[in-house]
C-alpha positions in Angstrom: 36.2 14.4 57.7 37.2 13.2 61.1 33.7 11.9 61.7 34.0 9.9 58.5 37.3 8.4 59.6 35.7 7.6 63.0 32.7 5.8 61.2 35.2 3.8 59.1 37.1 2.7 62.3 33.8 1.8 64.0 32.6 -0.1 61.1 35.9 -2.0 60.7 35.8 -2.8 64.4 32.3 -4.2 64.3 33.0 -6.2 61.3 36.2 -7.8 62.6 34.6 -8.3 66.0 31.8 -10.2 64.0 34.0 -12.2 61.6 36.2 -13.9 64.3 33.5 -15.7 66.2 31.5 -16.4 63.0 34.4 -18.2 61.3 35.3 -20.1 64.6 31.8 -21.1 65.1 31.1 -22.2 61.6 34.2 -24.5 61.5 33.4 -25.9 64.9 29.8 -26.7 64.0 30.9 -28.0 60.6 33.5 -30.3 62.3 30.8 -31.6 64.9 28.4 -32.4 62.1 31.2 -34.1 60.1 31.9 -36.3 63.2 28.2 -37.0 63.5 28.3 -38.2 59.8 31.5 -40.3 60.5 29.9 -42.1 63.5 26.8 -42.7 61.4 28.7 -44.6 58.7 31.6 -45.9 60.7 30.5 -49.5 60.5 30.4 -49.2 56.7 33.8 -47.6 56.5 35.8 -49.6 59.0 37.4 -52.9 58.0 37.3 -52.3 54.2 40.9 -51.2 53.6 39.9 -47.7 52.3 42.6 -45.3 51.5 42.9 -42.3 53.8 42.2 -39.8 50.9 38.8 -41.8 50.4 37.8 -40.9 53.9 38.9 -37.4 53.5 37.0 -37.1 50.2 33.7 -38.4 52.1 34.4 -35.8 54.9 35.0 -33.0 52.5 31.8 -33.6 50.5 29.8 -33.9 53.9 31.4 -30.6 54.9 29.7 -29.0 52.0 26.4 -30.7 52.4 26.3 -29.6 56.2 26.6 -25.9 55.2 22.7 -25.2 55.4 22.9 -26.3 59.1 26.2 -24.8 60.1 25.9 -21.4 58.5 22.5 -20.3 60.0 23.8 -21.3 63.5 27.0 -19.6 63.0 25.5 -16.4 61.9 22.9 -16.5 64.9 25.6 -17.2 67.4 28.3 -14.7 66.2 25.6 -12.0 66.0 24.7 -12.5 69.7 28.2 -12.8 70.8 29.4 -9.6 68.9 26.8 -7.4 70.2 26.8 -9.1 73.5 30.5 -8.3 73.9 30.0 -4.7 72.7 27.1 -4.3 75.2 29.0 -6.0 78.1 32.2 -3.8 77.6 29.9 -0.7 77.4 31.1 0.0 73.9 27.4 0.2 72.7 26.8 2.8 75.4 29.8 4.8 74.0 28.6 4.4 70.5 25.1 5.6 71.2 26.5 8.4 73.4 28.4 9.7 70.3 25.1 10.0 68.4 25.2 6.8 66.5 22.1 4.6 66.7 22.2 0.7 66.9 20.6 0.5 63.6 23.3 2.7 62.0 26.1 0.7 63.8 24.6 -2.5 62.2 24.8 -1.1 58.7 28.2 -2.8 57.9 27.1 -6.1 59.1 24.0 -5.8 57.0 26.0 -5.5 54.0 28.1 -8.6 55.2 24.8 -10.5 55.5 23.7 -9.5 52.0 27.1 -10.9 50.7 26.7 -13.9 52.7 23.2 -14.4 51.5 24.3 -14.1 47.9 27.1 -16.7 48.6 24.8 -19.0 50.4 22.4 -19.0 47.3 25.3 -19.7 44.9 26.4 -22.4 47.3 23.0 -23.9 47.4 22.5 -23.7 43.7 25.9 -24.8 42.5 28.3 -26.3 45.0 25.8 -28.3 47.1 24.3 -30.2 44.2 27.7 -31.2 43.1 28.7 -32.2 46.6 25.6 -34.3 47.0 26.4 -35.9 43.6 30.0 -36.8 44.6 29.1 -37.8 48.1 26.2 -40.0 47.0 28.2 -41.9 44.4 31.3 -42.3 46.6 29.3 -43.5 49.6 27.3 -46.0 47.2 30.7 -47.4 45.9 32.1 -47.7 49.6 28.9 -49.5 50.6 29.3 -51.9 47.7 32.8 -52.6 48.4 33.7 -55.9 50.2 35.5 -55.8 53.6 39.3 -56.0 53.5 40.6 -59.4 52.7 41.3 -61.4 56.0 40.7 -65.2 56.5 39.6 -65.7 60.1 40.2 -68.9 62.0 37.6 -71.6 62.6 34.9 -70.4 60.4 34.3 -70.4 56.6 35.1 -67.3 54.8 32.8 -66.8 51.7 33.9 -63.4 50.4 36.2 -64.7 47.7 33.7 -65.3 45.0 33.1 -68.8 44.0 34.9 -70.3 47.0 34.4 -71.0 50.7 37.4 -71.4 52.8 38.0 -72.6 56.3 41.4 -72.3 58.2 41.9 -74.1 61.6 45.0 -72.1 62.6 47.0 -69.0 61.3 50.5 -68.1 62.1 51.2 -64.5 63.5 52.6 -63.5 60.2 49.1 -63.9 58.6 50.6 -65.8 55.6 51.0 -69.4 56.8 47.8 -71.5 57.3 47.1 -74.9 58.8 44.4 -77.5 58.2 42.6 -75.9 55.3 39.3 -76.9 53.7 38.4 -75.2 50.3 35.0 -75.7 48.6 35.1 -74.8 45.0 31.7 -73.4 43.7 33.0 -71.9 40.5 31.1 -74.4 38.3 27.8 -73.8 40.2 26.9 -77.5 40.9 27.1 -77.3 44.7 29.8 -78.9 47.0 31.0 -81.4 44.5 34.7 -80.0 44.6 36.7 -79.7 47.8 40.4 -79.4 48.6 41.8 -80.5 51.9 45.5 -79.6 52.9 47.7 -79.7 56.0 49.4 -76.3 55.2 49.1 -73.3 52.9 50.9 -70.1 52.2 49.3 -67.2 50.6 50.6 -63.9 48.9 49.3 -61.2 46.6 50.6 -60.7 43.1 52.8 -57.6 42.3 49.7 -55.7 41.1 47.4 -56.8 44.0 44.8 -58.2 41.6 45.1 -61.7 42.6 45.7 -63.9 45.8 47.9 -66.9 45.2 47.5 -69.8 47.8 50.1 -72.5 47.7 48.8 -75.7 49.4 51.0 -78.6 50.6 50.2 -82.2 51.6 46.6 -82.4 50.7 44.0 -84.0 48.5 41.4 -82.9 46.1 38.0 -84.5 45.7 35.5 -84.0 42.9 32.4 -85.8 41.9 31.5 -85.9 38.3 28.6 -87.4 36.2 29.1 -90.8 34.9 29.1 -92.0 31.3 25.3 -92.2 31.2 24.9 -88.7 32.6 21.9 -89.6 34.7 23.5 -89.0 38.1 25.8 -86.1 38.8 27.6 -88.0 41.3 28.4 -91.3 39.7 32.1 -90.8 39.5 34.4 -89.6 42.3 37.9 -88.5 41.5 40.5 -88.2 44.4 43.9 -86.6 43.6 46.6 -86.4 46.3 49.2 -83.8 46.0 52.3 -82.6 47.7 52.0 -79.0 46.3 49.0 -77.5 44.8 48.4 -73.8 43.6 45.1 -71.7 43.4 44.7 -68.1 42.2 41.8 -66.0 43.4 40.6 -62.7 41.8 40.7 -59.8 44.3 39.0 -57.2 42.1 35.8 -57.3 44.3 37.9 -55.9 47.2 38.9 -52.9 45.3 36.9 -49.6 45.3 35.4 -49.5 41.8 33.9 -46.2 41.0 30.2 -46.0 39.5 29.5 -43.4 36.8 28.1 -40.3 38.5 25.7 -40.0 35.5 23.6 -42.8 37.2 23.0 -40.4 40.2 22.7 -37.0 38.6 18.9 -37.0 38.1 18.1 -37.1 41.9 16.4 -34.0 43.0 19.0 -33.1 45.5 21.7 -33.0 42.8 19.9 -30.5 40.5 20.2 -26.7 40.5 17.5 -24.2 40.1 17.3 -24.2 36.3 17.3 -28.0 36.2 14.7 -28.3 38.9 12.4 -26.1 36.8 12.9 -28.1 33.8 12.3 -31.4 35.7 9.3 -29.8 37.3 7.8 -28.8 33.9 8.5 -32.4 32.6 6.8 -34.1 35.5 3.8 -31.9 35.2 3.6 -32.6 31.4 3.9 -36.3 32.1 1.2 -36.3 34.7 -1.1 -34.3 32.3 -0.4 -36.8 29.5 -1.2 -39.7 31.8 -4.4 -38.0 32.9 -5.6 -37.7 29.3 -4.7 -41.2 28.6 -6.8 -42.2 31.7 -9.7 -40.1 30.6 -9.5 -41.5 27.0 -9.5 -45.1 28.4 -12.4 -44.7 31.0 -14.8 -42.5 28.8 -15.9 -45.1 26.3 -16.7 -47.5 29.2 -19.5 -45.2 30.8 -21.8 -45.1 27.8 -25.5 -45.9 28.1 -24.8 -49.3 26.4 -22.1 -50.9 24.7 -22.8 -52.7 21.3 -22.3 -56.4 21.3 -22.5 -58.7 18.5 -24.9 -61.1 20.2 -27.7 -58.5 20.5 -29.2 -55.8 18.4 -27.8 -52.2 18.5 -30.0 -50.0 20.5 -30.0 -46.2 20.2 -29.1 -44.3 23.4 -32.1 -43.2 25.4 -32.4 -39.5 25.9 -33.9 -37.9 29.3 -33.5 -41.2 30.9 -35.0 -41.4 34.4 -32.5 -42.9 36.8 -34.9 -43.3 39.5 -36.0 -46.6 38.0 -32.9 -48.9 38.2 -34.5 -51.4 36.0 -35.4 -49.1 33.0 -32.3 -49.9 31.1 -32.6 -53.7 31.5 -36.3 -53.5 30.6 -35.6 -52.2 27.1 -33.3 -55.0 26.2 -34.6 -58.4 25.2 -34.6 -60.9 27.9 -32.1 -63.2 26.0 -29.5 -60.4 25.8 -29.6 -59.1 29.4 -27.2 -61.7 30.9 -24.7 -60.9 28.1 -25.0 -57.2 29.0 -24.5 -57.7 32.8 -21.5 -59.9 32.2 -20.1 -57.4 29.8 -20.6 -54.6 32.3 -19.1 -56.5 35.2 -15.9 -57.1 33.1 -15.7 -53.7 32.0 -16.0 -52.5 35.6 -13.3 -54.9 36.7 -11.0 -53.7 34.1 -11.6 -50.1 34.9 -11.0 -50.7 38.6 -7.8 -52.4 37.9 -6.7 -49.7 35.7 -7.6 -47.0 38.1 -5.9 -48.6 41.1 -2.6 -48.8 39.1 -3.2 -45.2 37.7 -3.7 -44.0 41.2 -0.6 -45.5 42.7 1.4 -44.2 39.8 -0.1 -40.7 40.2 0.7 -40.7 43.9 4.3 -41.6 43.2 4.6 -39.0 40.5 3.0 -36.3 42.9 5.5 -37.3 45.6 8.4 -36.9 43.2 7.1 -33.6 42.0 6.7 -32.3 45.6 10.2 -33.3 46.4 11.6 -31.3 43.5 9.6 -28.3 44.3 10.7 -28.4 48.0 14.3 -28.6 46.7 13.6 -25.7 44.5 12.5 -23.5 47.5 15.4 -24.7 49.6 17.7 -22.9 47.3 16.4 -19.5 48.4 15.2 -20.3 52.1 18.9 -20.4 53.2 19.7 -17.1 51.8 16.8 -15.5 53.6 17.4 -17.4 56.9 20.7 -15.9 57.2 19.4 -12.4 57.2 16.5 -13.2 59.4 18.8 -15.0 62.1 21.1 -12.0 61.9 18.3 -9.6 62.9 17.4 -12.0 65.7 20.9 -12.5 67.1 22.3 -8.9 66.8 19.4 -7.1 68.7 19.3 -10.0 71.1 23.0 -9.6 72.0 22.5 -5.8 72.4 19.6 -6.5 74.7 21.2 -9.3 77.0 24.7 -7.5 76.9 26.4 -10.8 77.7 29.3 -12.0 75.7 31.6 -15.1 75.6 30.3 -18.6 75.3 27.8 -18.8 78.2 24.4 -17.3 77.7 24.8 -16.3 74.0 25.3 -20.1 73.3 22.2 -20.9 75.2 20.0 -18.3 73.4 21.5 -19.1 69.9 20.7 -22.9 70.4 17.3 -22.2 71.5 16.5 -20.0 68.6 18.2 -22.4 66.2 16.1 -25.2 67.5 12.9 -23.4 66.9 14.3 -22.5 63.4 15.4 -26.2 62.7 12.3 -27.8 64.1 10.0 -25.5 62.0 12.1 -26.2 58.9 12.1 -29.9 59.4 8.4 -30.0 60.1 7.6 -27.7 57.3 9.6 -29.9 54.8 8.1 -33.0 56.0 4.5 -31.6 55.6 5.2 -30.3 52.2 6.6 -33.7 51.0 3.6 -35.5 52.5 1.2 -33.1 50.6 -0.2 -31.6 53.8 1.2 -28.2 52.9 2.1 -26.6 49.6 5.9 -26.9 49.0 6.3 -23.0 49.3 4.4 -22.9 52.5 6.4 -25.8 54.2 9.8 -24.4 53.1 9.0 -20.9 54.1 7.3 -21.5 57.3 10.3 -21.2 59.6 11.4 -18.0 58.0 7.9 -16.4 58.2 7.6 -17.4 61.8 11.0 -15.7 62.6 10.6 -12.6 60.9 8.2 -11.0 63.4 10.4 -12.0 66.2 13.4 -10.4 64.3 11.4 -7.2 63.9 10.3 -7.1 67.5 13.7 -7.7 68.8 15.3 -5.0 66.7 12.7 -2.5 67.6 13.3 -3.3 71.3 17.0 -2.9 71.0 16.7 0.2 69.1 14.7 1.8 71.7 16.8 0.5 74.6 14.1 -1.7 76.0 15.2 -3.9 78.7 12.9 -6.8 78.1 15.2 -9.2 80.1 15.4 -6.8 83.3 14.4 -9.0 86.1 13.9 -6.0 88.5 11.4 -4.5 85.9 9.3 -7.7 85.9 9.5 -7.8 89.8 8.2 -4.4 90.1 5.4 -5.1 87.7 4.4 -8.2 89.7 4.5 -6.3 93.0 2.4 -3.6 91.6 -0.1 -6.2 90.2 -0.4 -8.1 93.4 -0.7 -4.9 95.6 -3.6 -3.8 93.5 -5.4 -7.2 94.1 -4.7 -6.9 97.8 -6.1 -3.3 98.0 -9.3 -4.6 96.3 
C-alpha cells in the first residue's frame, strides 16, 4: 500500500512537472506565430478603421490554425525540460535507485500523450477546419474593405465611388476644407461634370452611412449634348452658388461579411468524412471524363472514315503496316485528297481536344492530391505528438540539463528536422512526386527510429553525450594507429 501511494505521488510529480512547461511553451509559441501572422498582414489591416474585436477575431482564428506547429514543439520542449530537470537535480537517479525504471516512470506521461493525441485529432478534424473557414472568410472581407475615409491634401482622392476629390488645404479639425475640386463620374461619361469651391465642411450622418459635404462660394460646370445630339459637348452649363450640398455613400468603407458557404468547399475547411466524400466525387468525375475522352477518340482511329464523296470500302484485315502507302493505294485516285484532308482535320480536332483534356486532368489530379494530403494531415499531427515525446523525454534524461538553455537548442534542432521533412513531404505529395500518404508520413517515419534509439539508450543509462567517453575512444584509436 505505501508503495502504491509512493507511485501515485511520483506520477503526480512527473505529470505536474511536465504540464507547467508544456502550457507555458505552447502559449509562448502560439503568441509568436500570431505575431508573425499579424506582421504578415499588417499592411492590409492598418488604416482601414477596423474594430478592435475584428482584429481579435482574426488573431483567435489564427491561434487555432497554428496549433499544428505549436503543439509538437511544445511537447518536444516540455519533454526535454521535464526529464532534463529531473536528471539535473538527481531525481532520476533517486527514482532508479528505488527500483523504478525510466520506462515505468514515463507511463503517466504516455497516458497524457495519448489523451493529447486524441485531442489533437479532434482539433484537426473539427476545430481547425472551422477556424480556417472563419479566418479565410474574414480575411477576405478585410482585404476587400476600403481604407478608412480620409481625404489627403494636394492629391486626388478616388475611394468615394463615382467621385474624384482634390483638397488644397485642411484645417486641423479635419472637417473644414479649402480650395476644392470635385469631378462627378456618376453618369459614366468622363470628366464632363466638375465642381469648384473655395471652402467646404464635411460631416457624417447619424447612422454613419453617408458623408455630407457642404460647399461654399463655388461654381459647377457641366457639358451636355446639344439639341442635335451629335456632339456630347455642344452645350456647357455653368452654375454659381453660395452654398451647395453633396451626399456620398460610405457603405463601401464598412466591413461587409461574405457568406461562409462560398468558402466551405476548400480542402482545408473539410473534415475527414467530407474529405472522403470529396475524394470519391473527384475520382468518379475523373473516371467519367476519361470515358468521355475514350468515346470521343475511339471512332477517329478507324482504318477509314466513310465520306459522301467516295465509295464505302470494307476494312482490311491483317494489313501490313510496313508499307505506308498501302491504304492510299486501295483508294481511287480521285478520293485520296479528300481522305487526307479529312484525316488531317480529324487529327487537329483530336489534338485540340487532348490538349484541353490533359490540362483539365492535370488540374483535377492536383485538386485530388491536395484533398488526400489534407486527409492524412488529420492523423499525422496525432502521431507526431507521440513520436516527439519519445524523442524529447529520453533526450532530456540523457543530457540531464533543465531550464531554457540546452533543451531549447536541442528541441529546436529536432523540430526543424521534423518541420523541414513535413514541408518537403507535403510539397512533393502535392506535386505528384510522392504519393500523398508517403509525403505526409515521411517526417513521422524518419523520426520513429530516432525515438526508439533514444528511448533504448536512456533506458540502459547510455551516456551518448559523454565527452570524456568519446575522448577516450579517439585516444585509443590514435594510439593503435601509432603502434602500427
